PQR file with spaces between the fields and no chain letter, atoms N, CA, C, O and H, PARSE charges and radii, in Angstrom:
ATOM       1  N    MET     1      33.655  -19.403   36.447 -0.4000 1.5000
ATOM       2  CA   MET     1      34.247  -19.918   37.663 -0.0000 2.0000
ATOM       3  C    MET     1      34.124  -18.897   38.788  0.5500 1.7000
ATOM       4  O    MET     1      33.927  -19.260   39.947 -0.5500 1.4000
ATOM       5  N    VAL     2      34.241  -17.630   38.442 -0.4000 1.5000
ATOM       6  CA   VAL     2      34.127  -16.581   39.456 -0.0000 2.0000
ATOM       7  C    VAL     2      32.729  -16.570   40.060  0.5500 1.7000
ATOM       8  O    VAL     2      32.565  -16.323   41.254 -0.5500 1.4000
ATOM       9  H    VAL     2      34.401  -17.335   37.500  0.4000 1.0000
ATOM      10  N    ALA     3      31.718  -16.841   39.226 -0.4000 1.5000
ATOM      11  CA   ALA     3      30.339  -16.853   39.697 -0.0000 2.0000
ATOM      12  C    ALA     3      30.134  -17.944   40.740  0.5500 1.7000
ATOM      13  O    ALA     3      29.396  -17.746   41.705 -0.5500 1.4000
ATOM      14  H    ALA     3      31.852  -17.042   38.256  0.4000 1.0000
ATOM      15  N    LEU     4      30.776  -19.087   40.558 -0.4000 1.5000
ATOM      16  CA   LEU     4      30.641  -20.162   41.529 -0.0000 2.0000
ATOM      17  C    LEU     4      31.268  -19.781   42.867  0.5500 1.7000
ATOM      18  O    LEU     4      30.766  -20.156   43.927 -0.5500 1.4000
ATOM      19  H    LEU     4      31.376  -19.247   39.774  0.4000 1.0000
ATOM      20  N    VAL     5      32.356  -19.043   42.808 -0.4000 1.5000
ATOM      21  CA   VAL     5      33.005  -18.581   44.042 -0.0000 2.0000
ATOM      22  C    VAL     5      32.104  -17.606   44.782  0.5500 1.7000
ATOM      23  O    VAL     5      32.075  -17.599   46.013 -0.5500 1.4000
ATOM      24  H    VAL     5      32.763  -18.739   41.947  0.4000 1.0000
ATOM      25  N    HIS     6      31.367  -16.782   44.042 -0.4000 1.5000
ATOM      26  CA   HIS     6      30.480  -15.794   44.659 -0.0000 2.0000
ATOM      27  C    HIS     6      29.104  -16.367   44.974  0.5500 1.7000
ATOM      28  O    HIS     6      28.215  -15.627   45.395 -0.5500 1.4000
ATOM      29  H    HIS     6      31.390  -16.788   43.042  0.4000 1.0000
ATOM      30  N    GLY     7      28.912  -17.652   44.780 -0.4000 1.5000
ATOM      31  CA   GLY     7      27.670  -18.293   45.160 -0.0000 2.0000
ATOM      32  C    GLY     7      26.565  -18.193   44.115  0.5500 1.7000
ATOM      33  O    GLY     7      25.398  -18.412   44.438 -0.5500 1.4000
ATOM      34  H    GLY     7      29.634  -18.253   44.437  0.4000 1.0000
ATOM      35  N    GLN     8      26.901  -17.873   42.890 -0.4000 1.5000
ATOM      36  CA   GLN     8      25.892  -17.791   41.841 -0.0000 2.0000
ATOM      37  C    GLN     8      25.901  -19.076   41.022  0.5500 1.7000
ATOM      38  O    GLN     8      26.923  -19.750   40.897 -0.5500 1.4000
ATOM      39  H    GLN     8      27.849  -17.695   42.628  0.4000 1.0000
ATOM      40  N    SER     9      24.740  -19.392   40.472 -0.4000 1.5000
ATOM      41  CA   SER     9      24.667  -20.559   39.605 -0.0000 2.0000
ATOM      42  C    SER     9      25.204  -20.189   38.219  0.5500 1.7000
ATOM      43  O    SER     9      25.444  -19.019   37.919 -0.5500 1.4000
ATOM      44  H    SER     9      23.910  -18.844   40.573  0.4000 1.0000
ATOM      45  N    ILE    10      25.384  -21.203   37.396 -0.4000 1.5000
ATOM      46  CA   ILE    10      25.875  -20.955   36.038 -0.0000 2.0000
ATOM      47  C    ILE    10      24.844  -20.147   35.264  0.5500 1.7000
ATOM      48  O    ILE    10      25.202  -19.257   34.492 -0.5500 1.4000
ATOM      49  H    ILE    10      25.189  -22.153   37.640  0.4000 1.0000
ATOM      50  N    ARG    11      23.571  -20.451   35.465 -0.4000 1.5000
ATOM      51  CA   ARG    11      22.493  -19.725   34.779 -0.0000 2.0000
ATOM      52  C    ARG    11      22.521  -18.237   35.152  0.5500 1.7000
ATOM      53  O    ARG    11      22.345  -17.382   34.285 -0.5500 1.4000
ATOM      54  H    ARG    11      23.280  -21.174   36.091  0.4000 1.0000
ATOM      55  N    GLU    12      22.735  -17.931   36.398 -0.4000 1.5000
ATOM      56  CA   GLU    12      22.799  -16.525   36.823 -0.0000 2.0000
ATOM      57  C    GLU    12      24.007  -15.815   36.224  0.5500 1.7000
ATOM      58  O    GLU    12      23.919  -14.645   35.851 -0.5500 1.4000
ATOM      59  H    GLU    12      22.878  -18.625   37.103  0.4000 1.0000
ATOM      60  N    SER    13      25.126  -16.510   36.130 -0.4000 1.5000
ATOM      61  CA   SER    13      26.314  -15.876   35.546 -0.0000 2.0000
ATOM      62  C    SER    13      26.138  -15.655   34.046  0.5500 1.7000
ATOM      63  O    SER    13      26.616  -14.652   33.514 -0.5500 1.4000
ATOM      64  H    SER    13      25.198  -17.461   36.433  0.4000 1.0000
ATOM      65  N    ILE    14      25.453  -16.583   33.347 -0.4000 1.5000
ATOM      66  CA   ILE    14      25.168  -16.384   31.928 -0.0000 2.0000
ATOM      67  C    ILE    14      24.227  -15.208   31.747  0.5500 1.7000
ATOM      68  O    ILE    14      24.403  -14.406   30.830 -0.5500 1.4000
ATOM      69  H    ILE    14      25.066  -17.398   33.779  0.4000 1.0000
ATOM      70  N    ASP    15      23.231  -15.096   32.612 -0.4000 1.5000
ATOM      71  CA   ASP    15      22.301  -13.965   32.543 -0.0000 2.0000
ATOM      72  C    ASP    15      23.023  -12.636   32.743  0.5500 1.7000
ATOM      73  O    ASP    15      22.665  -11.640   32.116 -0.5500 1.4000
ATOM      74  H    ASP    15      23.088  -15.747   33.358  0.4000 1.0000
ATOM      75  N    GLN    16      24.017  -12.611   33.595 -0.4000 1.5000
ATOM      76  CA   GLN    16      24.770  -11.380   33.813 -0.0000 2.0000
ATOM      77  C    GLN    16      25.579  -11.004   32.574  0.5500 1.7000
ATOM      78  O    GLN    16      25.655   -9.830   32.211 -0.5500 1.4000
ATOM      79  H    GLN    16      24.308  -13.421   34.105  0.4000 1.0000
ATOM      80  N    VAL    17      26.172  -11.982   31.939 -0.4000 1.5000
ATOM      81  CA   VAL    17      27.014  -11.709   30.779 -0.0000 2.0000
ATOM      82  C    VAL    17      26.168  -11.335   29.576  0.5500 1.7000
ATOM      83  O    VAL    17      26.447  -10.343   28.903 -0.5500 1.4000
ATOM      84  H    VAL    17      26.111  -12.936   32.234  0.4000 1.0000
ATOM      85  N    LEU    18      25.138  -12.119   29.300 -0.4000 1.5000
ATOM      86  CA   LEU    18      24.336  -11.911   28.098 -0.0000 2.0000
ATOM      87  C    LEU    18      23.099  -11.057   28.328  0.5500 1.7000
ATOM      88  O    LEU    18      22.513  -10.539   27.377 -0.5500 1.4000
ATOM      89  H    LEU    18      24.911  -12.925   29.846  0.4000 1.0000
ATOM      90  N    GLY    19      22.709  -10.911   29.550 -0.4000 1.5000
ATOM      91  CA   GLY    19      21.507  -10.142   29.839 -0.0000 2.0000
ATOM      92  C    GLY    19      20.281  -10.845   29.287  0.5500 1.7000
ATOM      93  O    GLY    19      20.124  -12.056   29.438 -0.5500 1.4000
ATOM      94  H    GLY    19      23.184  -11.331   30.323  0.4000 1.0000
ATOM      95  N    SER    20      19.429  -10.085   28.658 -0.4000 1.5000
ATOM      96  CA   SER    20      18.206  -10.666   28.115 -0.0000 2.0000
ATOM      97  C    SER    20      18.387  -11.131   26.674  0.5500 1.7000
ATOM      98  O    SER    20      17.399  -11.430   26.003 -0.5500 1.4000
ATOM      99  H    SER    20      19.557   -9.101   28.536  0.4000 1.0000
ATOM     100  N    TYR    21      19.599  -11.198   26.190 -0.4000 1.5000
ATOM     101  CA   TYR    21      19.862  -11.562   24.807 -0.0000 2.0000
ATOM     102  C    TYR    21      20.160  -13.047   24.614  0.5500 1.7000
ATOM     103  O    TYR    21      20.543  -13.460   23.519 -0.5500 1.4000
ATOM     104  H    TYR    21      20.401  -10.955   26.735  0.4000 1.0000
ATOM     105  N    LEU    22      19.992  -13.845   25.648 -0.4000 1.5000
ATOM     106  CA   LEU    22      20.290  -15.268   25.547 -0.0000 2.0000
ATOM     107  C    LEU    22      19.418  -15.938   24.499  0.5500 1.7000
ATOM     108  O    LEU    22      19.910  -16.764   23.730 -0.5500 1.4000
ATOM     109  H    LEU    22      19.680  -13.510   26.538  0.4000 1.0000
ATOM     110  N    HIS    23      18.141  -15.603   24.452 -0.4000 1.5000
ATOM     111  CA   HIS    23      17.246  -16.213   23.462 -0.0000 2.0000
ATOM     112  C    HIS    23      17.649  -15.828   22.033  0.5500 1.7000
ATOM     113  O    HIS    23      17.467  -16.616   21.105 -0.5500 1.4000
ATOM     114  H    HIS    23      17.742  -14.932   25.077  0.4000 1.0000
ATOM     115  N    LEU    24      18.193  -14.627   21.856 -0.4000 1.5000
ATOM     116  CA   LEU    24      18.658  -14.217   20.530 -0.0000 2.0000
ATOM     117  C    LEU    24      19.906  -14.987   20.109  0.5500 1.7000
ATOM     118  O    LEU    24      20.045  -15.359   18.943 -0.5500 1.4000
ATOM     119  H    LEU    24      18.342  -13.987   22.609  0.4000 1.0000
ATOM     120  N    VAL    25      20.794  -15.221   21.037 -0.4000 1.5000
ATOM     121  CA   VAL    25      22.016  -15.972   20.748 -0.0000 2.0000
ATOM     122  C    VAL    25      21.658  -17.414   20.381  0.5500 1.7000
ATOM     123  O    VAL    25      22.228  -17.977   19.446 -0.5500 1.4000
ATOM     124  H    VAL    25      20.681  -14.918   21.983  0.4000 1.0000
ATOM     125  N    ILE    26      20.727  -18.004   21.106 -0.4000 1.5000
ATOM     126  CA   ILE    26      20.295  -19.373   20.806 -0.0000 2.0000
ATOM     127  C    ILE    26      19.614  -19.421   19.448  0.5500 1.7000
ATOM     128  O    ILE    26      19.857  -20.347   18.675 -0.5500 1.4000
ATOM     129  H    ILE    26      20.264  -17.547   21.866  0.4000 1.0000
ATOM     130  N    ALA    27      18.764  -18.440   19.138 -0.4000 1.5000
ATOM     131  CA   ALA    27      18.074  -18.405   17.849 -0.0000 2.0000
ATOM     132  C    ALA    27      19.066  -18.246   16.699  0.5500 1.7000
ATOM     133  O    ALA    27      18.915  -18.900   15.667 -0.5500 1.4000
ATOM     134  H    ALA    27      18.567  -17.687   19.766  0.4000 1.0000
ATOM     135  N    GLN    28      20.067  -17.399   16.853 -0.4000 1.5000
ATOM     136  CA   GLN    28      21.072  -17.219   15.813 -0.0000 2.0000
ATOM     137  C    GLN    28      21.891  -18.489   15.609  0.5500 1.7000
ATOM     138  O    GLN    28      22.210  -18.851   14.476 -0.5500 1.4000
ATOM     139  H    GLN    28      20.190  -16.867   17.691  0.4000 1.0000
ATOM     140  N    GLY    29      22.223  -19.150   16.683 -0.4000 1.5000
ATOM     141  CA   GLY    29      22.959  -20.402   16.579 -0.0000 2.0000
ATOM     142  C    GLY    29      22.151  -21.472   15.871  0.5500 1.7000
ATOM     143  O    GLY    29      22.688  -22.222   15.056 -0.5500 1.4000
ATOM     144  H    GLY    29      21.964  -18.856   17.603  0.4000 1.0000
ATOM     145  N    LEU    30      20.864  -21.547   16.177 -0.4000 1.5000
ATOM     146  CA   LEU    30      19.992  -22.521   15.530 -0.0000 2.0000
ATOM     147  C    LEU    30      19.837  -22.226   14.043  0.5500 1.7000
ATOM     148  O    LEU    30      19.875  -23.141   13.220 -0.5500 1.4000
ATOM     149  H    LEU    30      20.428  -20.937   16.840  0.4000 1.0000
ATOM     150  N    LEU    31      19.665  -20.965   13.698 -0.4000 1.5000
ATOM     151  CA   LEU    31      19.555  -20.589   12.287 -0.0000 2.0000
ATOM     152  C    LEU    31      20.840  -20.888   11.526  0.5500 1.7000
ATOM     153  O    LEU    31      20.799  -21.388   10.402 -0.5500 1.4000
ATOM     154  H    LEU    31      19.634  -20.221   14.366  0.4000 1.0000
ATOM     155  N    LEU    32      21.954  -20.588   12.125 -0.4000 1.5000
ATOM     156  CA   LEU    32      23.237  -20.873   11.481 -0.0000 2.0000
ATOM     157  C    LEU    32      23.400  -22.365   11.251  0.5500 1.7000
ATOM     158  O    LEU    32      23.863  -22.785   10.191 -0.5500 1.4000
ATOM     159  H    LEU    32      21.988  -20.182   13.038  0.4000 1.0000
ATOM     160  N    PHE    33      23.023  -23.166   12.237 -0.4000 1.5000
ATOM     161  CA   PHE    33      23.098  -24.611   12.101 -0.0000 2.0000
ATOM     162  C    PHE    33      22.191  -25.101   10.979  0.5500 1.7000
ATOM     163  O    PHE    33      22.600  -25.933   10.169 -0.5500 1.4000
ATOM     164  H    PHE    33      22.647  -22.824   13.098  0.4000 1.0000
ATOM     165  N    LEU    34      20.959  -24.589   10.925 -0.4000 1.5000
ATOM     166  CA   LEU    34      20.007  -25.030    9.909 -0.0000 2.0000
ATOM     167  C    LEU    34      20.413  -24.582    8.505  0.5500 1.7000
ATOM     168  O    LEU    34      20.073  -25.245    7.526 -0.5500 1.4000
ATOM     169  H    LEU    34      20.626  -23.913   11.583  0.4000 1.0000
ATOM     170  N    LEU    35      21.128  -23.476    8.397 -0.4000 1.5000
ATOM     171  CA   LEU    35      21.591  -23.022    7.095 -0.0000 2.0000
ATOM     172  C    LEU    35      22.844  -23.766    6.637  0.5500 1.7000
ATOM     173  O    LEU    35      23.011  -24.025    5.446 -0.5500 1.4000
ATOM     174  H    LEU    35      21.404  -22.937    9.192  0.4000 1.0000
ATOM     175  N    LEU    36      23.702  -24.101    7.554 -0.4000 1.5000
ATOM     176  CA   LEU    36      24.941  -24.770    7.186 -0.0000 2.0000
ATOM     177  C    LEU    36      24.765  -26.267    6.976  0.5500 1.7000
ATOM     178  O    LEU    36      25.570  -26.886    6.280 -0.5500 1.4000
ATOM     179  H    LEU    36      23.566  -23.890    8.522  0.4000 1.0000
ATOM     180  N    LEU    37      23.744  -26.855    7.553 -0.4000 1.5000
ATOM     181  CA   LEU    37      23.530  -28.287    7.431 -0.0000 2.0000
ATOM     182  C    LEU    37      23.365  -28.736    5.977  0.5500 1.7000
ATOM     183  O    LEU    37      24.057  -29.669    5.570 -0.5500 1.4000
ATOM     184  H    LEU    37      23.089  -26.352    8.118  0.4000 1.0000
ATOM     185  N    PRO    38      22.485  -28.125    5.169 -0.5600 1.5000
ATOM     186  CA   PRO    38      22.391  -28.552    3.771  0.2800 2.0000
ATOM     187  C    PRO    38      23.664  -28.278    2.978  0.5500 1.7000
ATOM     188  O    PRO    38      24.033  -29.063    2.105 -0.5500 1.4000
ATOM     189  N    TYR    39      24.328  -27.181    3.274 -0.4000 1.5000
ATOM     190  CA   TYR    39      25.573  -26.845    2.577 -0.0000 2.0000
ATOM     191  C    TYR    39      26.618  -27.936    2.791  0.5500 1.7000
ATOM     192  O    TYR    39      27.235  -28.403    1.833 -0.5500 1.4000
ATOM     193  H    TYR    39      24.028  -26.543    3.983  0.4000 1.0000
ATOM     194  N    VAL    40      26.813  -28.335    4.020 -0.4000 1.5000
ATOM     195  CA   VAL    40      27.797  -29.366    4.328 -0.0000 2.0000
ATOM     196  C    VAL    40      27.350  -30.709    3.758  0.5500 1.7000
ATOM     197  O    VAL    40      28.181  -31.496    3.304 -0.5500 1.4000
ATOM     198  H    VAL    40      26.312  -27.956    4.798  0.4000 1.0000
ATOM     199  N    ALA    41      26.045  -30.978    3.779 -0.4000 1.5000
ATOM     200  CA   ALA    41      25.537  -32.231    3.217 -0.0000 2.0000
ATOM     201  C    ALA    41      25.824  -32.308    1.719  0.5500 1.7000
ATOM     202  O    ALA    41      26.253  -33.350    1.225 -0.5500 1.4000
ATOM     203  H    ALA    41      25.370  -30.339    4.147  0.4000 1.0000
ATOM     204  N    PHE    42      25.592  -31.219    0.997 -0.4000 1.5000
ATOM     205  CA   PHE    42      25.877  -31.222   -0.435 -0.0000 2.0000
ATOM     206  C    PHE    42      27.372  -31.311   -0.717  0.5500 1.7000
ATOM     207  O    PHE    42      27.773  -31.930   -1.703 -0.5500 1.4000
ATOM     208  H    PHE    42      25.244  -30.372    1.399  0.4000 1.0000
ATOM     209  N    LEU    43      28.192  -30.713    0.117 -0.4000 1.5000
ATOM     210  CA   LEU    43      29.644  -30.855   -0.055 -0.0000 2.0000
ATOM     211  C    LEU    43      30.063  -32.308    0.109  0.5500 1.7000
ATOM     212  O    LEU    43      30.851  -32.825   -0.683 -0.5500 1.4000
ATOM     213  H    LEU    43      27.865  -30.210    0.918  0.4000 1.0000
ATOM     214  N    GLN    44      29.542  -32.961    1.129 -0.4000 1.5000
ATOM     215  CA   GLN    44      29.890  -34.356    1.370 -0.0000 2.0000
ATOM     216  C    GLN    44      29.358  -35.267    0.262  0.5500 1.7000
ATOM     217  O    GLN    44      30.035  -36.205   -0.159 -0.5500 1.4000
ATOM     218  H    GLN    44      28.902  -32.542    1.773  0.4000 1.0000
ATOM     219  N    LEU    45      28.145  -34.983   -0.203 -0.4000 1.5000
ATOM     220  CA   LEU    45      27.565  -35.763   -1.290 -0.0000 2.0000
ATOM     221  C    LEU    45      28.377  -35.595   -2.568  0.5500 1.7000
ATOM     222  O    LEU    45      28.598  -36.557   -3.303 -0.5500 1.4000
ATOM     223  H    LEU    45      27.595  -34.221    0.139  0.4000 1.0000
ATOM     224  N    SER    46      28.812  -34.382   -2.825 -0.4000 1.5000
ATOM     225  CA   SER    46      29.637  -34.119   -3.999 -0.0000 2.0000
ATOM     226  C    SER    46      30.961  -34.864   -3.911  0.5500 1.7000
ATOM     227  O    SER    46      31.430  -35.412   -4.908 -0.5500 1.4000
ATOM     228  H    SER    46      28.632  -33.600   -2.227  0.4000 1.0000
ATOM     229  N    ASP    47      31.563  -34.890   -2.741 -0.4000 1.5000
ATOM     230  CA   ASP    47      32.815  -35.634   -2.566 -0.0000 2.0000
ATOM     231  C    ASP    47      32.599  -37.131   -2.755  0.5500 1.7000
ATOM     232  O    ASP    47      33.449  -37.812   -3.327 -0.5500 1.4000
ATOM     233  H    ASP    47      31.182  -34.444   -1.931  0.4000 1.0000
ATOM     234  N    ALA    48      31.472  -37.645   -2.281 -0.4000 1.5000
ATOM     235  CA   ALA    48      31.203  -39.079   -2.383 -0.0000 2.0000
ATOM     236  C    ALA    48      30.935  -39.502   -3.826  0.5500 1.7000
ATOM     237  O    ALA    48      31.342  -40.588   -4.239 -0.5500 1.4000
ATOM     238  H    ALA    48      30.781  -37.092   -1.816  0.4000 1.0000
ATOM     239  N    LEU    49      30.254  -38.651   -4.594 -0.4000 1.5000
ATOM     240  CA   LEU    49      29.923  -38.994   -5.967 -0.0000 2.0000
ATOM     241  C    LEU    49      31.104  -38.833   -6.916  0.5500 1.7000
ATOM     242  O    LEU    49      31.187  -39.524   -7.932 -0.5500 1.4000
ATOM     243  H    LEU    49      29.924  -37.769   -4.259  0.4000 1.0000
ATOM     244  N    GLY    50      31.998  -37.943   -6.593 -0.4000 1.5000
ATOM     245  CA   GLY    50      33.149  -37.711   -7.457 -0.0000 2.0000
ATOM     246  C    GLY    50      33.063  -36.341   -8.111  0.5500 1.7000
ATOM     247  O    GLY    50      32.020  -35.688   -8.068 -0.5500 1.4000
ATOM     248  H    GLY    50      31.931  -37.382   -5.768  0.4000 1.0000
ATOM     249  N    PRO    51      34.159  -35.909   -8.714 -0.5600 1.5000
ATOM     250  CA   PRO    51      34.206  -34.562   -9.282  0.2800 2.0000
ATOM     251  C    PRO    51      33.213  -34.378  -10.432  0.5500 1.7000
ATOM     252  O    PRO    51      33.206  -35.154  -11.388 -0.5500 1.4000
ATOM     253  N    GLY    52      32.393  -33.362  -10.329 -0.4000 1.5000
ATOM     254  CA   GLY    52      31.477  -32.990  -11.395 -0.0000 2.0000
ATOM     255  C    GLY    52      30.180  -33.773  -11.466  0.5500 1.7000
ATOM     256  O    GLY    52      29.290  -33.389  -12.224 -0.5500 1.4000
ATOM     257  H    GLY    52      32.399  -32.732   -9.552  0.4000 1.0000
ATOM     258  N    LYS    53      30.031  -34.853  -10.710 -0.4000 1.5000
ATOM     259  CA   LYS    53      28.836  -35.693  -10.813 -0.0000 2.0000
ATOM     260  C    LYS    53      27.590  -35.003  -10.257  0.5500 1.7000
ATOM     261  O    LYS    53      26.523  -35.082  -10.867 -0.5500 1.4000
ATOM     262  H    LYS    53      30.754  -35.165  -10.094  0.4000 1.0000
ATOM     263  N    LEU    54      27.705  -34.335   -9.124 -0.4000 1.5000
ATOM     264  CA   LEU    54      26.546  -33.673   -8.536 -0.0000 2.0000
ATOM     265  C    LEU    54      26.063  -32.541   -9.442  0.5500 1.7000
ATOM     266  O    LEU    54      24.861  -32.360   -9.638 -0.5500 1.4000
ATOM     267  H    LEU    54      28.572  -34.271   -8.629  0.4000 1.0000
ATOM     268  N    LYS    55      26.992  -31.799   -9.979 -0.4000 1.5000
ATOM     269  CA   LYS    55      26.650  -30.725  -10.917 -0.0000 2.0000
ATOM     270  C    LYS    55      25.971  -31.304  -12.159  0.5500 1.7000
ATOM     271  O    LYS    55      25.009  -30.730  -12.669 -0.5500 1.4000
ATOM     272  H    LYS    55      27.968  -31.945   -9.820  0.4000 1.0000
ATOM     273  N    GLN    56      26.460  -32.413  -12.630 -0.4000 1.5000
ATOM     274  CA   GLN    56      25.885  -33.067  -13.797 -0.0000 2.0000
ATOM     275  C    GLN    56      24.461  -33.551  -13.499  0.5500 1.7000
ATOM     276  O    GLN    56      23.582  -33.442  -14.353 -0.5500 1.4000
ATOM     277  H    GLN    56      27.241  -32.880  -12.216  0.4000 1.0000
ATOM     278  N    LEU    57      24.231  -34.076  -12.311 -0.4000 1.5000
ATOM     279  CA   LEU    57      22.894  -34.548  -11.951 -0.0000 2.0000
ATOM     280  C    LEU    57      21.877  -33.409  -11.905  0.5500 1.7000
ATOM     281  O    LEU    57      20.726  -33.586  -12.303 -0.5500 1.4000
ATOM     282  H    LEU    57      24.945  -34.164  -11.617  0.4000 1.0000
ATOM     283  N    PHE    58      22.294  -32.258  -11.428 -0.4000 1.5000
ATOM     284  CA   PHE    58      21.362  -31.138  -11.273 -0.0000 2.0000
ATOM     285  C    PHE    58      21.208  -30.293  -12.532  0.5500 1.7000
ATOM     286  O    PHE    58      20.127  -29.758  -12.778 -0.5500 1.4000
ATOM     287  H    PHE    58      23.229  -32.114  -11.104  0.4000 1.0000
ATOM     288  N    PHE    59      22.250  -30.160  -13.327 -0.4000 1.5000
ATOM     289  CA   PHE    59      22.231  -29.152  -14.377 -0.0000 2.0000
ATOM     290  C    PHE    59      22.334  -29.671  -15.803  0.5500 1.7000
ATOM     291  O    PHE    59      22.545  -28.877  -16.719 -0.5500 1.4000
ATOM     292  H    PHE    59      23.129  -30.594  -13.127  0.4000 1.0000
ATOM     293  N    THR    60      22.195  -30.974  -16.025 -0.4000 1.5000
ATOM     294  CA   THR    60      22.176  -31.459  -17.398 -0.0000 2.0000
ATOM     295  C    THR    60      20.736  -31.699  -17.835  0.5500 1.7000
ATOM     296  O    THR    60      19.881  -32.100  -17.045 -0.5500 1.4000
ATOM     297  H    THR    60      22.024  -31.619  -15.280  0.4000 1.0000
ATOM     298  N    VAL    61      20.499  -31.444  -19.095 -0.4000 1.5000
ATOM     299  CA   VAL    61      19.159  -31.628  -19.655 -0.0000 2.0000
ATOM     300  C    VAL    61      19.044  -33.067  -20.128  0.5500 1.7000
ATOM     301  O    VAL    61      19.879  -33.556  -20.889 -0.5500 1.4000
ATOM     302  H    VAL    61      21.193  -31.118  -19.737  0.4000 1.0000
ATOM     303  N    ARG    62      18.003  -33.729  -19.670 -0.4000 1.5000
ATOM     304  CA   ARG    62      17.767  -35.110  -20.083 -0.0000 2.0000
ATOM     305  C    ARG    62      16.540  -35.151  -20.976  0.5500 1.7000
ATOM     306  O    ARG    62      15.572  -34.423  -20.757 -0.5500 1.4000
ATOM     307  H    ARG    62      17.324  -33.332  -19.052  0.4000 1.0000
ATOM     308  N    SER    63      16.590  -35.997  -21.971 -0.4000 1.5000
ATOM     309  CA   SER    63      15.438  -36.125  -22.850 -0.0000 2.0000
ATOM     310  C    SER    63      14.414  -37.070  -22.224  0.5500 1.7000
ATOM     311  O    SER    63      14.765  -38.016  -21.519 -0.5500 1.4000
ATOM     312  H    SER    63      17.377  -36.588  -22.150  0.4000 1.0000
ATOM     313  N    ARG    64      13.146  -36.791  -22.499 -0.4000 1.5000
ATOM     314  CA   ARG    64      12.092  -37.650  -21.977 -0.0000 2.0000
ATOM     315  C    ARG    64      11.951  -38.877  -22.863  0.5500 1.7000
ATOM     316  O    ARG    64      12.107  -38.810  -24.082 -0.5500 1.4000
ATOM     317  H    ARG    64      12.860  -36.022  -23.072  0.4000 1.0000
ATOM     318  N    ARG    65      11.660  -39.975  -22.233 -0.4000 1.5000
ATOM     319  CA   ARG    65      11.384  -41.199  -22.986 -0.0000 2.0000
ATOM     320  C    ARG    65       9.894  -41.238  -23.289  0.5500 1.7000
ATOM     321  O    ARG    65       9.058  -40.964  -22.427 -0.5500 1.4000
ATOM     322  H    ARG    65      11.534  -40.030  -21.243  0.4000 1.0000
ATOM     323  N    GLU    66       9.593  -41.573  -24.490 -0.4000 1.5000
ATOM     324  CA   GLU    66       8.183  -41.689  -24.864 -0.0000 2.0000
ATOM     325  C    GLU    66       7.709  -43.084  -24.553  0.5500 1.7000
ATOM     326  O    GLU    66       8.358  -44.067  -24.910 -0.5500 1.4000
ATOM     327  H    GLU    66      10.272  -41.795  -25.190  0.4000 1.0000
ATOM     328  N    ASN    67       6.581  -43.170  -23.891 -0.4000 1.5000
ATOM     329  CA   ASN    67       5.992  -44.474  -23.593 -0.0000 2.0000
ATOM     330  C    ASN    67       5.213  -44.957  -24.809  0.5500 1.7000
ATOM     331  O    ASN    67       4.234  -44.324  -25.205 -0.5500 1.4000
ATOM     332  H    ASN    67       6.054  -42.371  -23.601  0.4000 1.0000
ATOM     333  N    SER    68       5.630  -46.060  -25.403 -0.4000 1.5000
ATOM     334  CA   SER    68       4.940  -46.580  -26.574 -0.0000 2.0000
ATOM     335  C    SER    68       4.335  -47.927  -26.282  0.5500 1.7000
ATOM     336  O    SER    68       3.708  -48.525  -27.156 -0.5500 1.4000
ATOM     337  H    SER    68       6.425  -46.574  -25.083  0.4000 1.0000
C-alpha cells in the first residue's frame, strides 16, 4: 500500500522487497505444490477407500492366474 502512495506499481514494490529472487520464490512454490499434490491425492484416496484398503492394494502379494 505504501508503494501505491509513492507512485510505484505493485510489480516495482515486489521487486524492492524480493529483489532478484522472485523467480526463486515462484520456483520453490511450484515445486512444493508439485510435491504435495500426490501426497494429498493419496491421503484422499485412502480416506475414500477406507482404512487399510490402499495399503492392501499396494503391498499384498497376489497369485497369478494361469491361462488354460
